TORFI-380688 format. One record per residue (C-alpha): x, y, z. Coordinates in steps of 0.02 Angstrom, whole numbers, plus 50000, padded with zeros to 5 digits. Layout:
<gukes>
XYZ...
</gukes>
This chain:
<gukes>
496545414249807496615426549951497245442449870495635450849927495475442750098495765459550189494245465850094493295450450154493715454850334493025472350305491505464750221491195453550369491255467850492490135478250380488785465450345488935453350492488115440550380488875425150458489225431450633488095418250709488355404950577488985387850627489475372250533488285357350541488515343050663489165329350549489045315650682487185318750694487035318250505487985301650501486845294150634485265299750544485885293250376486375276450452484665274550532483735278550372484915270550246484105265950082484845256849931485975268149828485245272949661486285279049516485785289749368486345284549194486185293549028484495284749009483825289249181483735281749355484405263949368483495250649466484095247149643484755230449583485815238049444486435251849559486955238949689487865228549558488875243849502489385248049680489845229849713490995229449561491815245549621492065238449796492935223249723494245234549640494925240649807495155234949985493685235650107493135253550138491605262050212491855276750094490845267649961489385262950072489145272950231489915289050165488865288250007487305286150113487755301650214488025312250059486395306249982485495311850140486045330050121486015333249933484825330749788486275329449667486295311449604487735299549583487925298049395488755284149295489605284249126490735299449148492445302649071493615312049189495205320749132496395326749267497155343749226498675349949321499115368549326498605383849230499335381349055498515364349035496875370649110496805385848997497205375148844495745363548889494595378348919495055386548755494735370248663493025368248745492575386248702493165384948521492195368748496490565375748567489135376748442487635381748550488115390348713489485393348842489085395549027490565402249126490635405449314492215411549399492795419849558494165430249477494355436149298495725448949280496045461949145497755454949103498495444748962497545428949008495905437849047495965447048881496285430748787494715423548865493735439448828494275439748646493845421448619492155422948707491725438248602492225428748445491065414248490489655426348530489885434448359489765417048281488055414548360488565404648515487695412148667488955416148805488345418548984489595424249118489475425249307490925433649398491125437249583491085455749627492365454749767493515442249683493545452749524493505469349617495085475849532494465471749356493925487949269492095490649229492615493549049493185475349036491415468949070490595482948968491555476848816490865459448844489085465848864489235476948711489745461548613488135452648661488785442148806487585440748953488535445649111488015444149294489005451949436488785440649588488275450549745488885467649685490045477149801489095493049766487415493649859486735503649712486905488049604486195476149734484755465149679483725464349838484675461250001486425468749996487705456550064489585457050044490155442250148489465429250028490645426949879490425415349731492045405249739491515392449607492455389549446491365381449313491485381549124490125372349026490145370748837488535365448748487955356548906489115342248859490815346748932491165354349103492785360149182492965363949367494285365349503495295379049586495965389049439495435407249416495675417649259497305426749294499075427849225499765420949389499305403849319500075406749149501725397949186502065379549215502985373549369504585374349267504235392649232503775407149343502175415349402501945430349513501645432449699501785450749739503435451649645504055434749708504485422749565503375407949612502325397149496500535393249549500115374949576498285370549549497125356649489495565355649379494575341749298493645340449134492055330149140491045322948997489465312949024487865313749126488685323449270488815338949159486945341749181487215343949369488485357849339487225365849221485895365449356487055374249478487495387749353485695391149303485145391249485486455404449527485925414649374484115414049435484545418649615485595433249555484135439249448485155438449289484395444049124483245431849035484275418548950484035415448765483265398948716484665386448698484935367848719485545368848899485115350648935485515340248781485425321348781487055315548860487855299348809488975289448923490785294348890491755284149018491595272949171491745284949318490385287949447490255306549485489255317049606489275336049586489225344049757488745362349771488715372249932487925388749977487915397950145486715391550278486645378450415485845365650299486855369250144488675366550193488705350750092490555350950044490975351750229489905336450266490665327450116492445330350177492155326150361491155310450326492385304150195493835306050317492785298250456492455282650351494205280850278494965263650308496675264650225497265281750166496815300150165497915310350048497375328450048498045343949962497325360750013497805378849986497105386650144497105373750283496205381250433494955367450478493655367950615493655356250766492575342850683493755341350537495275341350651494485327450753494135317450594495975318750541496625314150714495415299650736495855292650565497725293150602497475285050772496535270350697497965267150577497425276550421498865283850321498435302450335499535314150233499155332550208500065343950086499895362550120500835377850055502495383550126502165400850055500525408850008499715425449968499125428050148500435427550286499065427750419498235412550340499915403650334500195406550520498425401150563498725385250462500265381250566499335383650729498535366450706500115356750666500555351350843498925342250882498895333850711500715328350719500495321150894499035310650829500085303350688499525314450544500955318050424501045335850362502055342150214502355359850152502475361949963504045371549916504495381149758502685384549713501145393349777499985378749812498185383149767497435365749736495955358649833495965339749809495875323349904496005304749866495415292249996495605273350005496195272649824494455274649752493635290849815494275307349746493735325449744494305340649647493495357549671493515375249737493285371649923494665377150041494765370450218494495387250299492995395350380492635407450237492535393350112491545381750226490335394750296490165409450177490595404649998489665396649855490795381649815490765366649701491695350049704491645334849592491675318749693492315304449586492145285849628493345277149511494895266549540495815272149382495565290649416496095288249597497735280749535498015296449431497655307149582498885297049687500245299549556499975318449560499975318049750501615308549749502395321649634501865335549752502505325349899504215324049817504245343049805503735345549987504615346150155503915335250294503575343850459504445333050590503705333250765505395332950853505965348550763504255356950764504045356150953505745364550974505325379850868505635396650950504385407251045504185420450908503315409350778502205401950915501605419350959501255422950776500255406850758499215410450912498875428250853498345422150680497225408950759496205422850839495665427850664495415410250596493545412550568493895426850448495325419550347
</gukes>
């Protein structure tokens, strides 16, 4: 959601926090992981599985799809850069668009008996935001401890009184990297937002994805949302996860709370015993700024690099760096079916023009690009080789990859990948393909706009 991106640009100039930052060299990471590859080990509800049991699980998964390096070499790369384990026994529910996501969130909140941990980039003081506030206050009054982290820049327009009401009701509230230097806890930095969206109920259920707390999501695709007065619905994706992977979301939330020097948390059962709820393998991937912590970037580039059959990606702000562009082009040239769905209209015209700057090179390599019509596309998802999927908060732009706290769920499961493919196909049917013959004949004016926007690509 880029409704505050101009503020980000100001923040960047003011703080210069990532002026010298660069993305990691994924090729080097791949080489190092290949040289030091160890047997994959998977965590179950009862603890770490033996190498033999872990290998048997991966072998069964490999037999469900065609040959793919995503399940072997890519997994080795990811394991080399993150301590987050691959967990088994998870139930994954795909949630499409705001009404369904809010219904699932409200159910999780209502059913909570012990605590609710909630982390969001944007929470607005509108109809939807007030519904969440009222329900959270109700649960707090019932004795369920509610802990909230909101991003200061993302929620910049939300009145102070909105959060004061929550605090007065007993809810613990942390403002991530406050805009005001007077509120700063230690080093004051603006160009480091918390873009994560995580809701955890009782340490047993977690929801994550791209959906913020705002009335722009309140309509289905058959209804209408708002885009600066334009009647467009918002198209987004979340997942609900039950099982051992929920503990990894809890670790991320509590780590952010600690780093932001939040108030002491009341004693609650933050890590209950988790039973296996399904058959999906899940890894929770969290990224924070820094050369060694851009894990979601490494996850995406290596997954595309090792794809054998298909890469079907949907992304709201598609302004990738050279490594990612190379990965897409190389995949298409070796015969992988690479399809990318991006928005035809978004809340940042500059970002839209910067997105289109990369079309020519991708199209010439055989990548197929589609622009989603009749909706503001805000989803950040991918499904690769019919078995590897991800849903999360990570955009393919430099702010997301370099400066944001992000989180993605990586899911290894054939059945869930089929669901993801069905959703991708529905979006594809509502999209217009960019044809190379027509694209290369576009007039000079849009070319100039694309080149101009590209100059600012590191700040979009």
